[in-house]
C-alpha positions in Angstrom: 79.8 85.1 84.5 83.3 86.1 83.7 84.2 82.7 82.4 81.1 82.6 80.3 82.1 86.0 78.8 85.6 84.6 78.2 84.1 81.5 76.5 82.0 83.7 74.3 85.0 85.8 73.4 86.9 82.7 72.4 84.1 81.4 70.2 83.3 84.8 68.6 86.9 85.8 68.2 88.0 82.3 67.1 85.4 82.4 64.3 87.0 85.4 62.8 90.6 84.2 63.5 89.9 80.9 61.7 88.3 82.7 58.8 91.2 85.1 58.5 93.7 82.3 58.4 91.6 80.6 55.7 91.8 83.8 53.6 95.5 83.1 53.2 95.3 79.3 52.9 92.7 79.6 50.1 94.0 82.8 48.7 93.8 81.7 45.0 90.2 80.4 45.3 88.9 83.3 47.3 90.6 85.8 45.0 89.0 84.3 42.0 85.6 84.3 43.7 86.0 88.0 44.7 87.0 88.8 41.1 83.8 87.2 39.9 81.9 89.5 42.2 83.5 92.5 40.7 85.8 93.3 43.7 88.7 95.5 42.5 92.2 94.1 43.1 90.7 90.9 44.4 94.0 89.3 45.6 94.9 92.4 47.7 91.3 92.7 48.9 91.3 89.1 50.2 94.7 89.5 52.0 93.6 92.9 53.5 90.2 91.6 54.7 92.0 88.5 56.1 94.3 90.6 58.1 91.4 92.6 59.4 89.6 89.6 60.9 92.8 88.0 62.2 93.5 91.2 64.2 89.9 91.5 65.2 89.7 87.9 66.3 92.9 88.0 68.3 91.8 91.3 69.9 88.5 89.8 71.1 90.0 86.6 72.4 92.8 88.3 74.3 90.8 91.4 75.3 93.6 93.6 74.0 92.5 96.9 72.4 89.0 95.4 71.9 87.5 98.6 70.4 90.1 98.5 67.7 89.6 94.8 67.1 85.9 95.1 67.0 86.2 98.0 64.6 88.3 95.8 62.3 85.6 93.1 62.3 82.8 95.7 61.5 85.0 97.2 58.8 85.3 93.7 57.3 81.7 92.7 57.6 80.1 95.8 56.1 81.7 95.8 52.6 81.9 92.0 52.4 78.2 91.8 53.0 77.3 94.4 50.5 79.7 93.3 47.8 79.8 89.5 48.3 76.3 88.7 49.4 74.1 91.1 47.4 71.1 88.8 47.4 68.9 91.5 46.0 70.6 91.2 42.6 70.6 87.4 42.4 68.2 85.6 40.0 68.9 82.1 41.0 66.6 81.1 43.9 69.2 79.0 45.7 72.0 81.6 45.3 69.6 84.3 46.4 68.7 82.2 49.5 72.3 81.4 50.3 73.4 85.0 50.0 70.5 86.3 52.0 71.3 84.0 54.9 75.0 85.1 54.7 74.0 88.7 54.6 71.8 88.4 57.7 74.5 86.4 59.5 77.1 89.1 58.8 74.6 91.7 60.0 74.1 89.8 63.3 77.9 89.5 63.7 78.4 93.2 63.1 75.6 94.0 65.6 77.3 91.7 68.2 80.6 93.6 67.6 78.9 96.9 68.1 77.3 95.7 71.4 80.7 94.4 72.6 82.1 97.9 72.2 79.8 99.0 75.0 81.2 96.5 77.5 83.3 98.4 80.1 87.1 97.9 79.6 89.4 96.4 80.6 87.4 93.2 79.9 87.4 90.6 82.6 90.0 87.8 82.2 91.8 89.9 79.6 95.5 90.6 79.2 95.0 94.2 80.0 93.0 93.4 83.1 95.9 91.4 84.3 98.3 94.3 83.8 95.9 96.7 85.5 95.5 94.3 88.4 99.2 93.7 88.7 99.8 97.5 88.8 97.1 98.0 91.4 98.8 95.4 93.6 102.1 97.2 93.6 102.5 99.5 96.7 102.1 103.2 96.0 105.4 105.0 96.0 105.8 106.8 99.3 106.1 110.6 99.1 109.7 111.9 99.6 110.4 112.7 103.2 111.2 116.4 102.6 110.1 119.3 104.7 107.8 121.3 102.5 109.1 124.7 101.5 107.0 127.9 101.1 104.4 126.4 103.4 105.2 128.1 106.7 102.1 128.9 108.8 102.1 131.7 111.3 100.1 130.6 114.3 100.8 133.6 116.6 102.9 136.8 116.6 106.1 135.0 117.2 105.4 131.3 116.4 105.4 129.5 113.0 105.0 126.0 112.0 105.8 123.9 109.0 103.3 121.0 109.0 104.3 117.4 108.1 101.3 117.0 105.7 101.1 113.4 107.1 104.2 112.4 105.2 106.2 109.6 106.9 109.6 110.7 108.3 108.7 114.4 108.1 108.2 116.2 111.5 106.1 119.2 112.3 108.8 121.9 112.4 108.4 124.8 114.8 110.0 128.3 114.5 109.9 130.7 117.4 111.0 134.2 116.7 112.1 136.2 119.7 113.5 139.7 120.1 117.1 138.8 119.4 117.1 135.1 118.8 115.3 132.5 116.8 114.7 128.8 117.8 114.0 126.0 115.4 112.3 122.8 116.7 113.5 119.7 114.8 115.6 119.3 111.7 113.9 116.9 109.4 115.6 113.9 107.9 119.2 114.9 107.4 121.1 118.0 106.4 119.1 118.7 103.2 115.9 119.1 105.2 117.6 121.4 107.8 118.8 123.5 104.9 115.2 123.8 103.6 114.1 124.8 107.1 116.8 127.4 107.3 115.6 129.0 104.1 112.1 129.3 105.6 113.6 130.7 108.8 115.2 133.4 106.8 111.8 134.5 105.5 110.4 135.1 109.0 113.4 136.2 111.0 116.4 138.5 110.8 117.8 137.6 114.2 121.6 136.8 114.3 121.3 134.3 117.0 119.9 130.9 116.1 119.1 127.9 118.3 118.1 124.4 117.5 116.2 122.1 119.8 114.9 118.6 119.0 111.9 116.7 120.4 113.5 113.3 119.9 116.9 111.7 118.9 115.4 109.8 115.9 116.9 111.1 112.6 113.7 112.8 111.3 114.0 115.1 114.3 117.8 115.5 114.9 119.8 114.2 111.9 120.0 117.6 110.2 121.9 119.3 113.0 125.2 119.3 111.0 123.6 121.8 108.5 123.4 124.5 111.2 125.4 127.6 110.5 128.7 127.8 112.5 127.4 130.4 115.0 124.2 128.5 115.7 123.8 126.5 118.9 122.3 123.0 119.2 120.6 122.6 122.6 119.6 119.2 124.0 118.9 117.7 127.4 121.4 115.4 129.1 119.0 112.5 128.5 118.7 113.2 124.8 122.5 113.7 124.5 123.0 110.2 125.9 120.5 108.8 123.4 122.4 110.6 120.5 125.7 109.3 121.7 124.6 105.7 122.3 121.9 105.2 119.7 122.0 108.0 117.2 124.2 106.6 114.5 122.8 103.1 114.7 119.3 104.5 114.5 120.3 106.6 111.5 121.5 103.4 109.8 118.3 101.6 110.4 116.2 104.5 109.0 118.6 104.8 106.0 117.8 101.1 105.1 114.1 101.9 104.7 114.5 103.3 101.2 117.1 104.7 98.7 115.7 108.2 99.4 116.2 107.9 103.1 119.7 106.4 102.5 120.6 109.4 100.4 119.3 111.9 102.9 121.2 110.2 105.8 124.4 109.5 103.9 127.4 110.3 106.2 125.3 112.1 108.7 127.1 113.3 111.9 125.4 115.0 114.8 126.4 118.6 115.7 128.1 119.1 119.0 125.4 120.2 121.4 125.1 122.2 124.5 124.1 120.0 127.5 121.4 122.1 129.0 119.1 125.0 128.2 120.4 128.2 129.8 118.1 130.8 131.2 119.5 133.4 128.8 118.5 131.1 125.8 114.9 131.0 126.9 114.9 134.7 127.6 116.2 135.6 124.2 113.7 133.5 122.3 110.7 134.5 124.4 108.2 137.0 123.0 108.2 140.5 124.3 
């Protein structure tokens, strides 16, 4: 059916396109005929009406701005029918019959244009449909892998979380506020994310001591450690320290290659020197009392 609709558009629009071109090819003859019918400024009127149906015909064929193009066609047909084919004022029977036929033909063409205006757009097999289809096939831009600020959720008296909102390369960040120390769980992708987390920590804790632990050595969990304040402590297990030493920077490079945004967030990232094991005093300071 789409191809039948296209064929109909070509025939319908082509009719007006050809007629519009003929307005300029036969400008002198048509201007004289329009003058005989009492059309003011006949030469200008013939050129203007020719442009209307050229625009209308091309619009219908290509499916570009069809409402505008069909409007041009209707705008041409109505005054032309009334002024050039006023059969009711003819006295010659053959002239009256000829103008009556042309008047009704134009009325049918105008009705067809009005009906075409109701066809949902973009029209099938049109230039605009092609552009819309191409745009739809382009992958959606991934959200920026940034930890969301001002979205900290309190889940118990001493525990807060910043959810990842299902954004790739954003971790669920934990904040545990103890009596004298605060622990942050995961850094986000690079120092900028860690800085955002620290701003949220400042809203829920006034503790001087700050600890960071990470759930994994991948950059969305650990690559922001360099943004920790000088007095803060980065605590990892021996196994995770081994992963950071052997795989950390190469994994960062692999993640940075995924997108320009990731590359910018991980540019020149170095890992903070970490403690090797969790001390009992750390757990005690960050526990709830």
